[in-house]
C-alpha positions as CSV (number, residue, x, y, z in Angstrom):
1,M,49.4,-15.4,144.2
2,S,51.7,-17.5,146.9
3,I,53.7,-16.0,149.8
4,A,57.2,-17.4,151.5
5,S,58.5,-16.4,154.9
6,L,61.6,-16.8,155.0
7,P,64.2,-15.5,157.6
8,S,65.7,-12.8,155.9
9,G,61.9,-11.1,154.8
10,T,58.4,-12.4,153.1
11,V,58.3,-12.5,149.2
12,D,55.3,-13.0,146.9
13,F,56.0,-15.3,144.1
14,H,53.8,-17.2,141.2
15,V,54.2,-21.0,139.8
16,Y,54.1,-21.8,136.4
17,G,53.7,-24.9,134.9
18,P,53.5,-28.5,136.1
19,E,54.2,-29.8,139.4
20,T,56.6,-32.4,138.3
21,S,58.8,-31.7,135.0
22,D,62.1,-33.5,133.2
23,H,63.1,-30.1,133.1
24,P,65.5,-28.3,135.8
25,P,63.6,-25.8,137.7
26,V,63.9,-22.5,136.3
27,L,63.8,-19.5,138.9
28,F,64.1,-15.4,137.5
29,V,65.3,-12.1,139.5
30,H,63.8,-9.4,138.4
31,G,65.7,-5.8,138.4
32,A,64.8,-1.9,140.4
33,L,61.4,-1.0,140.3
34,V,59.8,-4.0,138.8
35,D,58.3,-7.0,140.1
36,L,57.5,-10.0,138.9
37,Q,55.3,-9.4,136.2
38,L,58.4,-9.0,133.6
39,W,58.6,-12.8,133.3
40,D,55.1,-13.0,132.9
41,R,55.2,-13.9,129.0
42,V,58.8,-16.3,129.3
43,A,57.5,-17.9,132.3
44,G,54.5,-18.7,130.8
45,A,55.6,-20.1,127.6
46,L,58.0,-22.3,129.6
47,G,55.7,-23.4,131.8
48,A,52.9,-24.2,128.8
49,A,56.2,-26.4,127.5
50,G,56.5,-28.3,130.6
51,H,59.0,-25.8,132.8
52,R,58.4,-25.7,136.6
53,C,59.0,-21.5,137.1
54,W,59.0,-19.0,139.7
55,A,58.9,-15.7,139.4
56,V,58.8,-13.4,142.6
57,T,58.7,-9.7,143.9
58,W,62.4,-9.9,145.5
59,P,62.8,-6.0,147.6
60,L,63.7,-3.7,145.0
61,G,61.2,-1.1,144.9
62,S,57.8,-2.4,143.9
63,H,57.5,-5.0,146.5
64,R,54.3,-4.7,148.4
65,I,56.0,-6.4,151.8
66,A,58.6,-4.9,153.5
67,C,61.6,-6.5,153.7
68,P,63.8,-4.2,155.9
69,D,66.2,-7.1,157.1
70,A,67.2,-8.4,153.4
71,V,67.7,-4.6,152.6
72,A,69.7,-3.0,155.2
73,D,72.3,-5.5,153.2
74,G,72.3,-4.1,149.9
75,P,72.5,-5.9,147.5
76,R,74.2,-9.1,149.3
77,G,71.3,-9.2,151.3
78,V,69.0,-9.7,148.2
79,A,71.8,-12.4,147.3
80,R,71.0,-14.4,150.2
81,L,67.0,-13.9,150.5
82,I,67.3,-15.3,147.2
83,A,69.2,-18.1,148.6
84,E,67.0,-18.6,151.1
85,F,63.9,-18.7,148.5
86,I,65.8,-21.5,147.0
87,E,66.3,-23.7,150.1
88,D,62.8,-23.0,151.0
89,Q,61.7,-24.0,147.3
90,G,63.8,-26.9,147.1
91,I,64.6,-25.8,143.9
92,T,68.7,-26.2,144.4
93,G,70.0,-26.7,141.0
94,C,67.6,-24.3,139.2
95,T,68.6,-22.6,136.5
96,L,68.9,-18.8,137.6
97,V,67.9,-15.8,135.1
98,G,68.4,-12.5,136.1
99,N,68.0,-9.0,134.1
100,D,69.0,-5.3,135.1
101,T,69.8,-5.0,138.9
102,G,68.6,-8.9,138.9
103,G,71.7,-9.8,137.0
104,A,74.4,-8.1,139.4
105,I,72.8,-9.6,142.2
106,C,73.2,-12.9,140.6
107,Q,76.6,-12.4,140.3
108,Y,76.5,-11.8,144.3
109,L,75.1,-14.9,144.6
110,L,77.0,-17.1,142.1
111,G,80.3,-15.3,144.8
112,S,77.7,-16.5,147.7
113,R,76.0,-19.8,146.9
114,P,77.3,-21.3,143.8
115,E,76.1,-24.7,145.0
116,L,72.6,-23.5,144.6
117,I,72.2,-22.6,141.3
118,G,72.9,-25.1,137.8
119,R,73.0,-22.6,135.5
120,V,72.5,-19.0,134.6
121,V,70.5,-17.2,131.6
122,L,71.7,-13.1,132.6
123,T,69.5,-11.0,130.2
124,N,71.1,-7.1,129.7
125,C,72.4,-6.5,133.2
126,D,74.6,-4.3,135.6
127,A,78.5,-5.6,135.5
128,F,81.8,-4.5,136.8
129,D,81.6,-1.1,137.3
130,T,78.4,-0.3,135.6
131,F,76.3,-0.1,138.6
132,P,74.3,1.8,138.7
133,P,74.3,2.7,134.7
134,Q,73.9,6.3,133.5
135,P,71.6,8.0,132.6
136,F,70.6,6.4,136.0
137,A,73.4,6.6,138.3
138,T,72.5,10.2,139.1
139,L,68.8,9.2,140.1
140,F,69.9,6.1,142.0
141,A,71.7,9.2,143.9
142,L,69.2,10.7,144.4
143,L,66.9,8.1,145.9
144,K,69.2,7.7,148.4
145,R,67.8,10.8,150.4
146,P,64.5,10.2,151.9
147,A,63.4,13.3,151.5
148,L,63.5,13.5,147.8
149,L,62.5,9.6,147.3
150,K,58.4,10.3,147.7
151,P,58.3,13.6,145.6
152,L,60.5,12.1,142.7
153,M,58.4,8.8,141.9
154,S,55.1,11.3,142.5
155,T,56.5,13.0,139.3
156,M,56.0,9.2,137.7
157,R,52.4,9.2,138.3
158,V,53.0,11.2,134.3
159,R,52.6,8.6,131.5
160,A,55.1,11.2,129.4
161,L,57.4,11.0,132.8
162,R,57.0,7.9,133.3
163,H,58.6,6.8,130.1
164,S,60.7,9.2,129.2
165,P,64.8,8.3,129.1
166,L,64.7,9.4,133.3
167,G,61.8,6.9,133.7
168,F,61.4,3.4,132.0
169,G,61.7,5.2,128.4
170,L,65.3,3.6,127.4
171,L,64.5,0.1,128.8
172,A,62.3,-1.6,126.5
173,N,60.7,-0.3,122.8
174,H,56.9,-0.7,123.4
175,L,56.2,0.0,127.6
176,D,52.1,-0.9,128.9
177,P,51.5,2.1,130.3
178,E,49.1,0.2,133.2
179,L,52.0,-2.0,133.8
180,T,54.7,0.6,134.6
181,A,52.3,2.6,136.6
182,S,51.8,-0.7,138.9
183,W,55.8,-0.9,138.9
184,V,55.9,2.9,140.4
185,R,52.8,2.8,143.0
186,P,54.4,0.8,145.9
187,V,56.6,3.7,146.5
188,Q,54.5,5.8,145.8
189,V,52.2,4.9,148.6
190,A,54.2,3.0,150.8
191,E,56.2,4.4,153.8
192,K,57.7,1.8,154.9
193,I,58.3,0.7,151.0
194,R,60.2,3.8,150.3
195,A,62.4,3.0,153.4
196,D,63.3,-0.5,151.7
197,V,64.1,1.4,148.4
198,T,66.6,4.0,150.5
199,A,68.1,1.5,152.1
200,L,68.4,-1.2,149.3
201,F,69.8,1.9,147.6
202,A,72.7,3.2,149.9
203,G,73.4,-0.4,150.0
204,I,74.7,-0.3,145.9
205,D,78.4,0.0,146.0
206,T,79.7,0.2,142.0
207,A,83.7,-1.3,143.2
208,D,82.4,-3.6,145.3
209,L,80.2,-5.1,142.0
210,A,83.8,-4.4,140.1
211,R,85.3,-7.1,142.9
212,V,82.6,-9.6,142.4
213,T,81.9,-9.8,138.3
214,P,85.0,-11.3,137.9
215,T,84.7,-14.0,140.4
216,V,82.2,-15.3,138.6
217,R,84.4,-17.6,136.2
218,A,84.5,-19.7,138.9
219,F,80.7,-21.2,138.7
220,P,81.4,-24.6,137.2
221,G,77.6,-24.5,135.1
222,P,76.9,-23.6,131.9
223,V,75.9,-19.8,131.4
224,T,74.4,-18.1,128.2
225,L,73.9,-14.3,128.2
226,T,71.0,-12.9,125.9
227,W,71.6,-9.5,125.2
228,G,69.7,-6.1,123.9
229,M,72.0,-4.9,120.6
230,A,70.4,-1.7,121.1
231,D,70.1,-0.7,124.6
232,R,71.7,2.5,125.3
233,C,72.3,1.6,129.6
234,F,73.7,-1.9,128.8
235,T,75.7,-1.7,126.2
236,P,76.9,-4.8,124.0
237,R,80.2,-4.2,125.0
238,L,79.3,-4.7,128.8
239,G,77.8,-7.7,127.6
240,C,80.7,-9.0,125.5
241,R,82.9,-8.3,128.8
242,L,80.5,-10.4,130.9
243,A,80.7,-12.9,128.9
244,A,84.4,-13.1,128.8
245,A,84.4,-13.0,132.2
246,F,82.4,-16.0,132.9
247,G,85.2,-17.7,130.2
248,D,84.4,-21.1,128.7
249,D,86.2,-23.6,130.2
250,R,83.0,-24.9,131.8
251,P,80.5,-27.7,130.7
252,G,78.7,-25.9,128.0
253,G,80.4,-23.5,127.6
254,T,79.6,-19.8,127.8
255,R,76.9,-18.7,125.0
256,F,76.5,-15.1,124.0
257,V,73.0,-14.4,121.7
258,E,72.6,-10.9,120.2
259,V,69.0,-10.0,120.4
260,D,68.5,-6.7,117.3
261,G,66.3,-4.6,118.1
262,A,66.1,-5.4,122.0
263,R,66.9,-3.2,124.9
264,T,67.3,-4.0,128.7
265,F,63.8,-5.7,129.1
266,V,64.4,-8.5,126.7
267,S,62.0,-10.1,128.6
268,L,59.0,-7.5,127.2
269,D,61.2,-6.9,123.8
270,R,61.6,-10.7,122.6
271,P,60.5,-12.9,125.2
272,D,61.2,-15.9,121.9
273,V,64.2,-15.2,122.8
274,V,64.8,-15.6,126.4
275,V,62.8,-19.0,126.5
276,E,64.6,-20.5,123.4
277,A,68.0,-20.0,125.4
278,I,66.2,-21.6,128.8
279,E,65.1,-24.2,126.8
280,A,68.5,-24.6,125.2
281,I,70.4,-24.3,128.2
282,S,68.5,-26.6,130.1
283,T,69.6,-29.6,128.4
284,V,73.1,-28.6,128.9
285,G,74.8,-30.1,132.6
């Protein structure tokens, strides 16, 4: 694991693939209460195929290095941190890949620093006024309250609760209990991480993302949405709305790939489809 010390905070990351590649670099952005392991199978397959990929644990609740300056500005602060990472690693023009809350943060980044991004692949994610989705809106509201965060997350030590519809149960078809336990452990044991989480969630503004999402049409690069069609949080209808927001008047257009049977974590349910989407878009633009 490597460490990057950036103006807005410090992150850990892993790099896959050869040091030199004929393909555009790939940068992954996960969502809340997961870490870079969400992308292991996708990034590993791409790396083996010759793509250079960066998977980072962003300060979204499963991080192990406190990052108070970034989360103080909510999702916009995390988008700024991603921009700093891109510049630090010299991967301008990358393929930006986002999921869940990370997809919303990608939209903020496209609005603020589009020149850093060459192309975009989004799997199921927040958009418009779905931020956060049901049934997690109530849970996120509770997690903004420091007095409730620790006891609520302590209940997630129990696998049945962690894999219930109020945990990760709606998000993937098959969950590894050791992986999900590792995702919730930092917020269970570290006060500084809990402080980051409450600050981040307090900065989530549904109306703000509703204003940002329509602006993605200005992004000039190719876009692919790889959408799990069995997702009850980020429905296919939301995915189609987001695709329409990007529009088709761009080189390579906007592709919408339906992934039958997959839920929110398409990278876990169907990593092969995400790999194919990234490989295909790497040849465009």
